[in-house]
C-alpha positions as CSV (number, residue, x, y, z in Angstrom):
1,M,113.9,95.7,105.3
2,Y,113.8,98.8,103.2
3,L,110.4,100.0,102.0
4,G,109.8,102.3,99.1
5,R,108.4,105.8,99.7
6,R,105.0,104.8,98.3
7,E,104.8,101.5,100.4
8,R,106.0,103.4,103.5
9,E,103.3,106.1,103.1
10,A,100.7,103.4,102.6
11,M,101.8,101.6,105.7
12,E,101.9,104.8,107.7
13,Q,98.3,105.6,106.7
14,K,97.2,102.1,107.8
15,G,99.2,102.3,111.0
16,S,98.0,105.8,111.8
17,A,94.4,104.5,111.6
18,R,94.9,102.0,114.4
19,D,98.1,103.3,116.1
20,G,97.8,107.0,115.6
21,R,101.7,107.2,115.5
22,A,102.7,105.4,112.3
23,G,106.4,105.2,111.5
24,E,107.6,105.5,115.1
25,T,106.2,102.1,116.1
26,D,107.9,100.7,113.0
27,R,111.4,101.8,114.0
């Protein structure tokens, strides 16, 4: 599933709030 740059940034911000390492956990 490909996410747009804007959606990805938003998800990273939400993930970083609870995970602290957003993006890496998504991969």
